[in-house]
C-alpha positions as CSV (number, residue, x, y, z in Angstrom):
1,M,42.9,16.1,20.3
2,K,40.1,14.4,22.2
3,T,38.0,17.6,21.8
4,S,38.4,17.6,18.0
5,R,37.5,13.9,17.7
6,L,34.4,14.5,19.9
7,L,33.4,17.4,17.7
8,I,33.8,15.4,14.5
9,L,31.7,12.6,16.0
10,I,28.9,15.0,17.1
11,I,28.8,16.6,13.6
12,A,28.7,13.2,11.9
13,L,25.9,12.0,14.1
14,T,23.9,15.2,13.6
15,L,24.2,14.8,9.8
16,T,23.3,11.2,9.9
17,F,20.1,11.6,11.9
18,C,18.9,14.8,10.5
19,D,15.3,14.4,9.1
20,D,15.5,17.5,6.9
21,N,17.8,15.8,4.4
22,I,15.1,15.2,1.8
23,R,16.6,15.1,-1.7
24,I,15.4,18.0,-3.9
25,S,13.5,16.5,-6.7
26,T,11.0,17.4,-9.4
27,D,9.6,13.8,-9.5
28,L,5.9,13.6,-9.2
29,K,5.9,10.4,-7.2
30,G,6.2,10.7,-3.5
31,H,4.5,11.5,-0.2
32,W,3.2,15.1,0.2
33,K,1.9,17.1,3.2
34,W,-0.7,19.7,2.5
35,K,0.2,23.4,3.2
36,S,-2.8,25.4,1.9
37,T,-5.6,25.7,-0.7
38,C,-6.6,29.1,-2.0
39,G,-9.0,30.4,-4.6
40,G,-12.7,30.5,-5.5
41,I,-15.2,32.1,-3.2
42,V,-13.8,30.4,0.0
43,G,-10.4,32.2,0.1
44,C,-7.6,30.2,1.7
45,T,-7.7,27.2,4.0
46,Y,-4.8,25.8,6.0
47,P,-4.0,22.6,8.0
48,S,-5.6,22.4,11.5
49,Q,-6.2,19.6,14.1
50,T,-9.4,18.8,12.3
51,N,-8.2,19.2,8.7
52,N,-4.8,17.5,8.1
53,Q,-4.3,16.3,4.5
54,N,-1.6,14.2,2.9
55,M,-1.2,12.9,-0.7
56,I,0.6,9.8,-2.0
57,I,1.4,9.7,-5.7
58,Q,2.5,6.4,-7.1
59,E,3.4,5.5,-10.7
60,T,-0.2,5.6,-11.9
61,L,-2.3,6.2,-8.8
62,L,-2.9,9.4,-6.8
63,Q,-4.5,9.2,-3.3
64,Q,-5.5,11.9,-0.9
65,F,-6.1,11.4,2.8
66,V,-7.9,13.7,5.2
67,N,-7.1,13.0,8.9
68,G,-5.8,9.6,7.8
69,D,-8.9,8.6,5.9
70,L,-8.7,8.0,2.2
71,T,-10.9,10.6,0.5
72,F,-9.7,10.5,-3.1
73,S,-8.1,7.7,-5.2
74,K,-7.8,7.8,-9.0
75,S,-5.6,6.3,-11.7
76,Y,-3.9,8.9,-13.8
77,S,-1.6,9.4,-16.8
78,I,0.8,12.2,-17.7
79,K,-0.6,14.1,-20.6
80,S,2.3,16.5,-21.0
81,L,5.5,17.6,-19.3
82,V,7.3,20.9,-19.3
83,E,10.7,21.2,-17.7
84,G,11.9,24.5,-16.3
85,D,15.2,25.5,-14.8
86,N,14.4,24.0,-11.3
87,S,10.9,22.9,-11.9
88,M,8.7,20.4,-13.7
89,T,5.1,21.0,-14.8
90,Y,2.9,18.0,-15.4
91,E,-0.5,17.9,-17.0
92,V,-2.2,15.0,-15.2
93,E,-5.2,13.4,-16.7
94,F,-7.4,11.1,-14.6
95,D,-9.5,8.2,-15.9
96,D,-12.6,10.3,-15.7
97,D,-11.0,12.9,-18.0
98,E,-10.5,15.4,-15.1
99,I,-7.2,17.3,-15.7
100,W,-4.9,18.9,-13.1
101,T,-1.9,21.1,-13.8
102,V,0.8,20.1,-11.3
103,E,4.1,22.0,-10.8
104,I,7.0,20.8,-8.6
105,S,9.8,23.2,-7.6
106,N,12.1,22.8,-4.6
107,N,10.1,19.9,-3.2
108,I,6.9,22.0,-3.2
109,L,4.0,20.6,-5.3
110,T,1.4,23.1,-6.5
111,I,-1.9,21.8,-8.1
112,L,-4.1,24.1,-10.1
113,Y,-7.8,22.9,-10.3
114,N,-10.3,24.4,-12.7
115,S,-8.0,27.4,-13.3
116,V,-9.1,29.0,-10.0
117,I,-8.2,26.8,-7.0
118,E,-4.6,26.2,-6.1
119,S,-3.3,23.8,-3.4
120,T,0.3,23.5,-2.2
121,Y,2.1,20.5,-0.6
122,D,5.5,19.9,0.8
123,R,7.4,16.7,0.0
124,I,7.8,14.5,3.0
125,R,9.3,11.4,1.3
């Protein structure tokens, strides 16, 4: 009897403190960790100790950080939305008329820039 109670307590604590329990969402807003950028003449680049990128997307503001330093901050609006089975595709238009196509599926955000460069990010919050 004591063994089963202890086992139930351990399982409950494990589930309570597990950091991987991020809710699956197609919502654009959130905190994102960069995984890769591919395309153009450069090929692919990946995170390293000298190149670590994060992105925070708020209601109308998108910010990118490289190694903790703010490198990009622009207001945006959603020009169009297309909902898929388990995904959402956003056409994001910035105040300077730059347009990104952003797809979110299974907490992975993919940005297509200028039709040739693609960056992917994992949702961290």
